[in-house]
Structure formats: C-alpha cells, structure tokens
MOPAC internal coordinates of N, CA, C and O (Angstrom, degrees):
PM7 1SCF
backbone

  N    0.0000 0     0.00 0     0.00 0    0    0    0
  C    1.4620 1     0.00 0     0.00 0    1    0    0
  C    1.5539 1   104.55 1     0.00 0    2    1    0
  O    1.2310 1   121.44 1   -40.29 1    3    2    1
  N    1.2988 1   114.85 1   139.71 1    3    2    1
  C    1.4699 1   120.62 1   179.14 1    5    3    2
  C    1.5131 1   111.15 1   -62.73 1    6    5    3
  O    1.2310 1   121.69 1   -31.37 1    7    6    5
  N    1.3108 1   114.37 1   148.63 1    7    6    5
  C    1.4565 1   122.03 1   179.96 1    9    7    6
  C    1.5225 1   107.41 1   -60.50 1   10    9    7
  O    1.2310 1   121.65 1   -43.52 1   11   10    9
  N    1.3234 1   114.46 1   136.48 1   11   10    9
  C    1.4483 1   124.15 1   178.84 1   13   11   10
  C    1.5068 1   114.40 1    87.52 1   14   13   11
  O    1.2310 1   119.30 1   172.48 1   15   14   13
  N    1.3193 1   118.95 1    -7.52 1   15   14   13
  C    1.4954 1   119.11 1   176.80 1   17   15   14
  C    1.4558 1   109.00 1   -85.66 1   18   17   15
  O    1.2310 1   120.93 1   -32.73 1   19   18   17
  N    1.2960 1   115.82 1   147.27 1   19   18   17
  C    1.4615 1   123.63 1   176.97 1   21   19   18
  C    1.5280 1   108.19 1  -102.35 1   22   21   19
  O    1.2310 1   120.96 1   -44.26 1   23   22   21
  N    1.3404 1   115.77 1   135.74 1   23   22   21
  C    1.4772 1   120.64 1   179.99 1   25   23   22
  C    1.5399 1   110.38 1   -56.95 1   26   25   23
  O    1.2310 1   119.78 1   140.59 1   27   26   25
  N    1.2857 1   118.03 1   -39.41 1   27   26   25
  C    1.4435 1   123.01 1  -177.81 1   29   27   26
  C    1.5241 1   111.22 1   -58.11 1   30   29   27
  O    1.2310 1   119.03 1   149.70 1   31   30   29
  N    1.3154 1   119.45 1   -30.30 1   31   30   29
  C    1.4533 1   121.24 1  -178.22 1   33   31   30
  C    1.4842 1   114.46 1   -76.36 1   34   33   31
  O    1.2310 1   119.06 1   165.01 1   35   34   33
  N    1.3172 1   119.41 1   -14.99 1   35   34   33
  C    1.4306 1   119.54 1  -179.52 1   37   35   34
  C    1.5378 1   114.19 1  -133.11 1   38   37   35
  O    1.2310 1   119.48 1  -163.93 1   39   38   37
  N    1.3248 1   118.59 1    16.07 1   39   38   37
  C    1.4606 1   122.57 1  -176.95 1   41   39   38
  C    1.5183 1   111.22 1   -63.66 1   42   41   39
  O    1.2310 1   119.86 1   142.70 1   43   42   41
  N    1.3543 1   117.87 1   -37.30 1   43   42   41
  C    1.4781 1   119.76 1  -179.56 1   45   43   42
  C    1.5224 1   109.63 1   -66.45 1   46   45   43
  O    1.2310 1   120.43 1   138.52 1   47   46   45
  N    1.3476 1   116.79 1   -41.48 1   47   46   45
  C    1.4593 1   120.39 1  -179.55 1   49   47   46
  C    1.5540 1   110.52 1   -65.71 1   50   49   47
  O    1.2310 1   121.00 1   141.01 1   51   50   49
  N    1.3044 1   115.70 1   -38.99 1   51   50   49
  C    1.5185 1   120.47 1   176.56 1   53   51   50
  C    1.5282 1   110.78 1   -62.31 1   54   53   51
  O    1.2310 1   121.33 1   135.22 1   55   54   53
  N    1.3770 1   115.06 1   -44.78 1   55   54   53
  C    1.4554 1   118.87 1  -178.58 1   57   55   54
  C    1.5453 1   109.42 1   -65.17 1   58   57   55
  O    1.2310 1   120.10 1   139.20 1   59   58   57
  N    1.3169 1   117.41 1   -40.80 1   59   58   57
  C    1.5016 1   119.39 1   174.43 1   61   59   58
  C    1.4842 1   112.89 1   -61.48 1   62   61   59
  O    1.2310 1   120.63 1   140.44 1   63   62   61
  N    1.3440 1   116.40 1   -39.56 1   63   62   61
  C    1.4102 1   120.40 1  -179.57 1   65   63   62
  C    1.5009 1   112.21 1   -66.55 1   66   65   63
  O    1.2310 1   119.25 1   138.20 1   67   66   65
  N    1.3102 1   119.03 1   -41.80 1   67   66   65
  C    1.4673 1   123.52 1  -179.76 1   69   67   66
  C    1.5788 1   107.89 1   -64.97 1   70   69   67
  O    1.2310 1   119.91 1   142.35 1   71   70   69
  N    1.3087 1   117.78 1   -37.65 1   71   70   69
  C    1.4585 1   120.14 1   176.63 1   73   71   70
  C    1.5343 1   109.33 1   -64.46 1   74   73   71
  O    1.2310 1   120.29 1   137.03 1   75   74   73
  N    1.3095 1   117.05 1   -42.97 1   75   74   73
  C    1.4545 1   120.76 1   178.91 1   77   75   74
  C    1.5645 1   110.62 1   -62.64 1   78   77   75
  O    1.2310 1   120.32 1   138.13 1   79   78   77
  N    1.2924 1   116.99 1   -41.87 1   79   78   77
  C    1.4880 1   119.61 1   176.48 1   81   79   78
  C    1.4936 1   112.74 1   -58.23 1   82   81   79
  O    1.2310 1   121.40 1   142.30 1   83   82   81
  N    1.3766 1   114.92 1   -37.70 1   83   82   81
  C    1.4564 1   118.62 1   178.88 1   85   83   82
  C    1.5513 1   114.59 1   -71.69 1   86   85   83
  O    1.2310 1   121.28 1   170.90 1   87   86   85
  N    1.3242 1   115.15 1    -9.10 1   87   86   85
  C    1.4957 1   117.89 1  -178.71 1   89   87   86
  C    1.5474 1   111.74 1  -125.16 1   90   89   87
  O    1.2310 1   119.45 1  -155.20 1   91   90   89
  N    1.2905 1   118.66 1    24.80 1   91   90   89
  C    1.4517 1   120.15 1  -174.44 1   93   91   90
  C    1.5303 1   112.84 1  -101.90 1   94   93   91
  O    1.2310 1   121.92 1  -149.99 1   95   94   93
  N    1.3781 1   113.93 1    30.01 1   95   94   93
  C    1.4370 1   117.53 1  -179.46 1   97   95   94
  C    1.5368 1   114.24 1   -53.56 1   98   97   95
  O    1.2310 1   120.02 1   131.62 1   99   98   97
  N    1.3002 1   117.57 1   -48.38 1   99   98   97
  C    1.4513 1   121.41 1  -177.03 1  101   99   98
  C    1.5432 1   111.35 1   -58.76 1  102  101   99
  O    1.2310 1   121.39 1   136.95 1  103  102  101
  N    1.3713 1   114.94 1   -43.05 1  103  102  101
  C    1.5131 1   119.36 1   178.79 1  105  103  102
  C    1.4899 1   110.97 1   -62.40 1  106  105  103
  O    1.2310 1   120.14 1   138.08 1  107  106  105
  N    1.3270 1   117.35 1   -41.92 1  107  106  105
  C    1.4891 1   119.73 1  -176.92 1  109  107  106
  C    1.5503 1   109.43 1   -69.36 1  110  109  107
  O    1.2310 1   119.65 1   135.93 1  111  110  109
  N    1.3281 1   118.27 1   -44.07 1  111  110  109
  C    1.4358 1   121.71 1  -178.54 1  113  111  110
  C    1.5392 1   111.24 1   -64.67 1  114  113  111
  O    1.2310 1   121.51 1   135.35 1  115  114  113
  N    1.3513 1   114.71 1   -44.65 1  115  114  113
  C    1.4748 1   119.47 1   179.94 1  117  115  114
  C    1.5593 1   110.44 1   -64.90 1  118  117  115
  O    1.2310 1   120.06 1   138.80 1  119  118  117
  N    1.3862 1   117.48 1   -41.20 1  119  118  117
  C    1.4018 1   118.03 1  -178.44 1  121  119  118
  C    1.5601 1   110.29 1   -66.56 1  122  121  119
  O    1.2310 1   121.46 1   137.64 1  123  122  121
  N    1.3159 1   114.81 1   -42.36 1  123  122  121
  C    1.4682 1   120.12 1  -179.51 1  125  123  122
  C    1.5364 1   109.39 1   -58.46 1  126  125  123
  O    1.2310 1   119.98 1   133.54 1  127  126  125
  N    1.3180 1   117.65 1   -46.46 1  127  126  125
  C    1.4372 1   124.59 1  -176.40 1  129  127  126
  C    1.5356 1   113.27 1   -68.67 1  130  129  127
  O    1.2310 1   121.28 1   154.56 1  131  130  129
  N    1.3435 1   115.15 1   -25.44 1  131  130  129
  C    1.4829 1   119.60 1  -178.51 1  133  131  130
  C    1.5338 1   110.28 1   -88.05 1  134  133  131
  O    1.2310 1   119.71 1   173.96 1  135  134  133
  N    1.2973 1   118.16 1    -6.04 1  135  134  133
  C    1.4255 1   123.03 1  -176.88 1  137  135  134
  C    1.5326 1   109.74 1   -85.44 1  138  137  135
  O    1.2310 1   118.41 1   -65.67 1  139  138  137
  N    1.3410 1   120.63 1   114.33 1  139  138  137
  C    1.4168 1   124.03 1  -178.65 1  141  139  138
  C    1.4906 1   115.46 1   -67.51 1  142  141  139
  O    1.2310 1   119.58 1   170.03 1  143  142  141
  N    1.3071 1   118.41 1    -9.97 1  143  142  141
  C    1.5097 1   122.82 1  -178.00 1  145  143  142
  C    1.5479 1   109.17 1   -81.43 1  146  145  143
  O    1.2310 1   119.31 1   163.42 1  147  146  145
  N    1.3056 1   118.93 1   -16.58 1  147  146  145
  C    1.4274 1   120.86 1  -178.52 1  149  147  146
  C    1.4923 1   114.90 1   -99.63 1  150  149  147
  O    1.2310 1   120.10 1   -45.39 1  151  150  149
  N    1.2823 1   117.42 1   134.61 1  151  150  149
  C    1.4774 1   123.51 1  -178.79 1  153  151  150
  C    1.5288 1   112.43 1   -84.96 1  154  153  151
  O    1.2310 1   121.13 1   143.78 1  155  154  153
  N    1.3171 1   115.45 1   -36.22 1  155  154  153
  C    1.4756 1   119.72 1  -175.27 1  157  155  154
  C    1.5115 1   109.09 1   -83.20 1  158  157  155
  O    1.2310 1   121.13 1   -15.77 1  159  158  157
  N    1.3316 1   115.44 1   164.23 1  159  158  157
  C    1.4510 1   122.27 1   177.76 1  161  159  158
  C    1.5015 1   110.67 1  -109.90 1  162  161  159
  O    1.2310 1   119.29 1   -55.97 1  163  162  161
  N    1.2874 1   118.97 1   124.03 1  163  162  161
  C    1.4240 1   122.47 1  -177.46 1  165  163  162
  C    1.5525 1   109.52 1   -80.51 1  166  165  163
  O    1.2310 1   121.58 1   -34.00 1  167  166  165
  N    1.3241 1   114.59 1   146.00 1  167  166  165
  C    1.4474 1   122.45 1   176.67 1  169  167  166
  C    1.5354 1   109.88 1  -149.80 1  170  169  167
  O    1.2310 1   119.43 1    13.51 1  171  170  169
  N    1.3167 1   118.70 1  -166.49 1  171  170  169
  C    1.4845 1   121.37 1  -177.84 1  173  171  170
  C    1.5874 1   109.78 1   -61.44 1  174  173  171
  O    1.2310 1   120.57 1   141.87 1  175  174  173
  N    1.3467 1   116.51 1   -38.13 1  175  174  173
  C    1.4467 1   118.22 1   177.57 1  177  175  174
  C    1.5213 1   114.20 1   -62.86 1  178  177  175
  O    1.2310 1   121.35 1   141.12 1  179  178  177
  N    1.3411 1   115.02 1   -38.88 1  179  178  177
  C    1.4746 1   119.49 1   177.33 1  181  179  178
  C    1.5454 1   108.54 1   -63.59 1  182  181  179
  O    1.2310 1   121.81 1   130.57 1  183  182  181
  N    1.3245 1   114.15 1   -49.43 1  183  182  181
  C    1.4662 1   117.94 1  -177.54 1  185  183  182
  C    1.4498 1   111.72 1   -59.52 1  186  185  183
  O    1.2310 1   118.91 1   140.28 1  187  186  185
  N    1.3662 1   119.68 1   -39.72 1  187  186  185
  C    1.4657 1   123.93 1   179.86 1  189  187  186
  C    1.5217 1   110.70 1   -70.92 1  190  189  187
  O    1.2310 1   119.66 1   163.36 1  191  190  189
  N    1.3479 1   118.26 1   -16.64 1  191  190  189
  C    1.4990 1   119.81 1   179.52 1  193  191  190
  C    1.5176 1   112.52 1   -85.79 1  194  193  191
  O    1.2310 1   120.53 1   170.88 1  195  194  193
  N    1.3781 1   116.59 1    -9.12 1  195  194  193
  C    1.4709 1   118.42 1  -175.42 1  197  195  194
  C    1.5294 1   108.63 1   -66.28 1  198  197  195
  O    1.2310 1   122.40 1   -48.07 1  199  198  197
  N    1.3657 1   113.00 1   131.93 1  199  198  197
  C    1.4055 1   120.84 1   177.41 1  201  199  198
  C    1.5262 1   106.63 1  -120.06 1  202  201  199
  O    1.2310 1   121.65 1   -67.54 1  203  202  201
  N    1.3377 1   114.44 1   112.46 1  203  202  201
  C    1.4517 1   122.11 1  -174.89 1  205  203  202
  C    1.5331 1   110.06 1   -75.41 1  206  205  203
  O    1.2310 1   120.57 1   -55.98 1  207  206  205
  N    1.3260 1   116.51 1   124.02 1  207  206  205
  C    1.4583 1   121.46 1   177.79 1  209  207  206
  C    1.5407 1   112.80 1   -99.99 1  210  209  207
  O    1.2310 1   122.21 1   149.66 1  211  210  209
  N    1.3331 1   113.38 1   -30.34 1  211  210  209
  C    1.4945 1   117.70 1  -177.27 1  213  211  210
  C    1.5043 1   111.04 1  -166.59 1  214  213  211
  O    1.2310 1   120.18 1   -31.63 1  215  214  213
  N    1.3545 1   117.26 1   148.37 1  215  214  213
  C    1.4195 1   123.65 1   174.51 1  217  215  214
  C    1.5179 1   108.02 1  -138.21 1  218  217  215
  O    1.2310 1   122.45 1   -50.99 1  219  218  217
  N    1.3156 1   112.91 1   129.01 1  219  218  217
  C    1.4993 1   117.61 1   176.97 1  221  219  218
  C    1.4910 1   106.34 1  -119.48 1  222  221  219
  O    1.2310 1   119.41 1   -56.28 1  223  222  221
  N    1.3078 1   118.74 1   123.72 1  223  222  221
  C    1.4222 1   124.49 1   175.28 1  225  223  222
  C    1.5424 1   109.68 1  -109.41 1  226  225  223
  O    1.2310 1   121.54 1   -48.93 1  227  226  225
  N    1.3101 1   114.65 1   131.07 1  227  226  225
  C    1.4518 1   120.92 1   179.72 1  229  227  226
  C    1.5163 1   109.35 1  -125.39 1  230  229  227
  O    1.2310 1   121.11 1   -56.05 1  231  230  229
  N    1.3340 1   115.49 1   123.95 1  231  230  229
  C    1.4808 1   120.83 1   178.13 1  233  231  230
  C    1.5077 1   108.18 1  -104.95 1  234  233  231
  O    1.2310 1   121.27 1   -58.50 1  235  234  233
  N    1.3495 1   115.18 1   121.50 1  235  234  233
  C    1.4852 1   118.45 1  -178.68 1  237  235  234
  C    1.5267 1   110.51 1   -86.97 1  238  237  235
  O    1.2310 1   121.09 1    -0.83 1  239  238  237
  N    1.3350 1   115.51 1   179.17 1  239  238  237
  C    1.4475 1   122.10 1  -175.14 1  241  239  238
  C    1.5565 1   111.98 1   -56.49 1  242  241  239
  O    1.2310 1   120.57 1   144.69 1  243  242  241
  N    1.3226 1   116.52 1   -35.31 1  243  242  241
  C    1.4739 1   122.14 1  -178.04 1  245  243  242
  C    1.5264 1   111.17 1   -75.71 1  246  245  243
  O    1.2310 1   119.82 1   168.79 1  247  246  245
  N    1.3997 1   117.95 1   -11.21 1  247  246  245
  C    1.4134 1   122.08 1  -174.78 1  249  247  246
  C    1.5008 1   113.74 1    89.75 1  250  249  247
  O    1.2310 1   118.79 1  -173.10 1  251  250  249
  N    1.2743 1   119.91 1     6.90 1  251  250  249
  C    1.4637 1   122.85 1   175.82 1  253  251  250
  C    1.5614 1   108.05 1   -77.64 1  254  253  251
  O    1.2310 1   122.13 1   -37.64 1  255  254  253
  N    1.3285 1   113.53 1   142.36 1  255  254  253
  C    1.4901 1   119.37 1  -176.82 1  257  255  254
  C    1.5442 1   107.39 1  -107.10 1  258  257  255
  O    1.2310 1   121.73 1   -45.63 1  259  258  257
  N    1.3347 1   114.29 1   134.37 1  259  258  257
  C    1.4386 1   122.70 1   176.11 1  261  259  258
  C    1.5886 1   105.91 1  -119.42 1  262  261  259
  O    1.2310 1   120.56 1   -49.87 1  263  262  261
  N    1.3407 1   116.53 1   130.13 1  263  262  261
  C    1.4200 1   121.65 1  -178.90 1  265  263  262
  C    1.4737 1   112.15 1  -118.36 1  266  265  263
  O    1.2310 1   121.06 1   -42.06 1  267  266  265
  N    1.3221 1   115.58 1   137.94 1  267  266  265
  C    1.4753 1   123.47 1   172.34 1  269  267  266
  C    1.4844 1   105.10 1  -120.64 1  270  269  267
  O    1.2310 1   121.87 1   -56.55 1  271  270  269
  N    1.3803 1   114.03 1   123.45 1  271  270  269
  C    1.4846 1   120.48 1  -178.34 1  273  271  270
  C    1.4963 1   108.39 1  -120.16 1  274  273  271
  O    1.2310 1   120.28 1   -43.88 1  275  274  273
  N    1.3027 1   117.07 1   136.12 1  275  274  273
  C    1.5044 1   122.48 1   177.96 1  277  275  274
  C    1.5016 1   104.77 1  -121.54 1  278  277  275
  O    1.2310 1   121.95 1   -55.52 1  279  278  277
  N    1.3365 1   113.87 1   124.48 1  279  278  277
  C    1.4973 1   117.51 1  -177.32 1  281  279  278
  C    1.5402 1   109.60 1  -148.15 1  282  281  279
  O    1.2310 1   122.18 1    -7.53 1  283  282  281
  N    1.3076 1   113.43 1   172.47 1  283  282  281
  C    1.4328 1   120.52 1   174.44 1  285  283  282
  C    1.4921 1   110.52 1  -116.26 1  286  285  283
  O    1.2310 1   119.76 1   -19.94 1  287  286  285
  N    1.3552 1   118.07 1   160.06 1  287  286  285
  C    1.4101 1   119.68 1   176.71 1  289  287  286
  C    1.5346 1   110.78 1  -145.62 1  290  289  287
  O    1.2310 1   120.14 1    -1.58 1  291  290  289
  N    1.2504 1   117.34 1   178.42 1  291  290  289
  C    1.5257 1   122.07 1  -178.83 1  293  291  290
  C    1.5044 1   113.70 1   -75.92 1  294  293  291
  O    1.2310 1   119.49 1   160.13 1  295  294  293
  N    1.3616 1   118.58 1   -19.87 1  295  294  293
  C    1.4723 1   120.03 1  -174.44 1  297  295  294
  C    1.5160 1   108.89 1   -76.32 1  298  297  295
  O    1.2310 1   119.22 1   134.44 1  299  298  297
  N    1.2708 1   119.10 1   -45.56 1  299  298  297
  C    1.4850 1   122.93 1  -177.93 1  301  299  298
  C    1.5161 1   108.90 1  -130.75 1  302  301  299
  O    1.2310 1   122.33 1  -103.31 1  303  302  301
  N    1.3154 1   113.13 1    76.69 1  303  302  301
  C    1.4969 1   118.94 1  -169.54 1  305  303  302
  C    1.5786 1   110.56 1   -69.87 1  306  305  303
  O    1.2310 1   119.63 1   166.29 1  307  306  305
  N    1.3016 1   118.31 1   -13.71 1  307  306  305
  C    1.4814 1   121.16 1   178.49 1  309  307  306
  C    1.5370 1   112.25 1   -99.06 1  310  309  307
  O    1.2310 1   120.24 1  -169.61 1  311  310  309
  N    1.3544 1   117.15 1    10.39 1  311  310  309
  C    1.4354 1   123.13 1   179.68 1  313  311  310
  C    1.5173 1   110.16 1  -128.67 1  314  313  311
  O    1.2310 1   122.03 1   -22.59 1  315  314  313
  N    1.3217 1   113.72 1   157.41 1  315  314  313
  C    1.5432 1   118.59 1   172.88 1  317  315  314
  C    1.4921 1   109.05 1   -98.55 1  318  317  315
  O    1.2310 1   121.85 1   -45.32 1  319  318  317
  N    1.2763 1   114.06 1   134.68 1  319  318  317
  C    1.5061 1   120.58 1   175.71 1  321  319  318
  C    1.5242 1   105.82 1   -94.17 1  322  321  319
  O    1.2310 1   122.64 1   -60.63 1  323  322  321
  N    1.3254 1   112.54 1   119.37 1  323  322  321
  C    1.4892 1   120.42 1   178.07 1  325  323  322
  C    1.5086 1   108.64 1  -100.54 1  326  325  323
  O    1.2310 1   120.66 1   -50.22 1  327  326  325
  N    1.3312 1   116.34 1   129.78 1  327  326  325
  C    1.5041 1   123.43 1   179.09 1  329  327  326
  C    1.4962 1   107.92 1  -123.79 1  330  329  327
  O    1.2310 1   121.48 1   -50.00 1  331  330  329
  N    1.3249 1   114.76 1   130.00 1  331  330  329
  C    1.4604 1   120.04 1   175.28 1  333  331  330
  C    1.5126 1   109.35 1  -117.76 1  334  333  331
  O    1.2310 1   120.94 1   -48.09 1  335  334  333
  N    1.3460 1   115.82 1   131.91 1  335  334  333
  C    1.4410 1   121.76 1  -176.51 1  337  335  334
  C    1.5088 1   109.76 1  -130.54 1  338  337  335
  O    1.2310 1   120.83 1   -55.00 1  339  338  337
  N    1.2776 1   116.02 1   125.00 1  339  338  337
  C    1.5095 1   122.75 1  -179.97 1  341  339  338
  C    1.5014 1   106.31 1  -105.03 1  342  341  339
  O    1.2310 1   120.66 1   -65.66 1  343  342  341
  N    1.3606 1   116.34 1   114.34 1  343  342  341
  C    1.4308 1   123.40 1  -169.21 1  345  343  342
  C    1.5428 1   108.68 1    53.84 1  346  345  343
  O    1.2310 1   119.49 1    68.47 1  347  346  345
  N    1.3217 1   118.58 1  -111.53 1  347  346  345
  C    1.4782 1   117.60 1   179.62 1  349  347  346
  C    1.5020 1   109.47 1  -122.10 1  350  349  347
  O    1.2310 1   121.24 1  -141.07 1  351  350  349
  N    1.3125 1   115.23 1    38.93 1  351  350  349
  C    1.5154 1   121.70 1   178.60 1  353  351  350
  C    1.5281 1   107.53 1  -128.85 1  354  353  351
  O    1.2310 1   121.11 1   -58.33 1  355  354  353
  N    1.3100 1   115.47 1   121.67 1  355  354  353
  C    1.4781 1   120.68 1   176.25 1  357  355  354
  C    1.5690 1   106.10 1   -71.27 1  358  357  355
  O    1.2310 1   122.14 1   -55.68 1  359  358  357
  N    1.3454 1   113.51 1   124.32 1  359  358  357
  C    1.4725 1   117.26 1  -179.57 1  361  359  358
  C    1.4809 1   114.74 1  -107.21 1  362  361  359
  O    1.2310 1   119.58 1   158.24 1  363  362  361
  N    1.3443 1   118.41 1   -21.76 1  363  362  361
  C    1.4466 1   120.93 1   175.42 1  365  363  362
  C    1.5120 1   111.72 1  -158.68 1  366  365  363
  O    1.2310 1   121.45 1   -26.02 1  367  366  365
  N    1.3408 1   114.83 1   153.98 1  367  366  365
  C    1.4703 1   121.22 1   178.85 1  369  367  366
  C    1.4966 1   104.95 1  -153.69 1  370  369  367
  O    1.2310 1   120.79 1   -52.12 1  371  370  369
  N    1.3164 1   116.10 1   127.88 1  371  370  369
  C    1.4583 1   119.93 1   177.04 1  373  371  370
  C    1.4959 1   113.85 1  -165.53 1  374  373  371
  O    1.2310 1   121.78 1   -18.32 1  375  374  373
  N    1.3608 1   114.21 1   161.68 1  375  374  373
  C    1.5000 1   118.71 1  -178.53 1  377  375  374
  C    1.5105 1   108.34 1   -91.18 1  378  377  375
  O    1.2310 1   122.93 1   -37.40 1  379  378  377
  N    1.3089 1   111.99 1   142.60 1  379  378  377
  C    1.4804 1   122.67 1   176.13 1  381  379  378
  C    1.5910 1   107.84 1  -117.98 1  382  381  379
  O    1.2310 1   121.51 1   -56.58 1  383  382  381
  N    1.3018 1   114.71 1   123.42 1  383  382  381
  C    1.4239 1   117.26 1   179.43 1  385  383  382
  C    1.4134 1   113.71 1   129.79 1  386  385  383
  O    1.2310 1   120.10 1   180.00 1  387  386  385

C-alpha cells in the first residue's frame, strides 16, 4: 500500500479484487493460451492444478491494485509460474526456474 494511505479507505476495493481473483479462470486460461512462449494448452484441468504459493497485492496512490501471484501447475512442476495483474488485466505470465 502506498505511503500515507489508510487500509480502511480501500478495504472494500481490496475485498472486491480478491473475489475477482478467485473467479478469473477464463482470463488466466485465455492469457496462457495466447502466450506464444508456452507449448501446452491450458484448460479447466490446468486451472484446477494451480497451487498458489504466494500473492502480493499492492495498492498505489490512485487506489489501483497490482497483484503478483506465484504458483505451481501440472505443466512445469519444477518451475514457479509468476502472474502479474494490473487492476483486473493480466499483464504478464511466465515460468521462473
């Protein structure tokens, strides 16, 4: 959260954002499948295999939320899948490791 912001002023927006993250399966699958760097094709089974290791939410001065998600999946089980989301738009997805 940006310096000087109070949690109380944006708690509803954060709660709404977390709920959106929990329901963004279509966005994640579509983004994965549109990425030319990936050989596999994501589907419901891929989405259900995601194991979340960490989520970092950052609220900037304007109240926009940026999320960084680290997870594992069945495609590259020895790598971490990093997902970056700016407000409600996935901006990058890639494997680390």
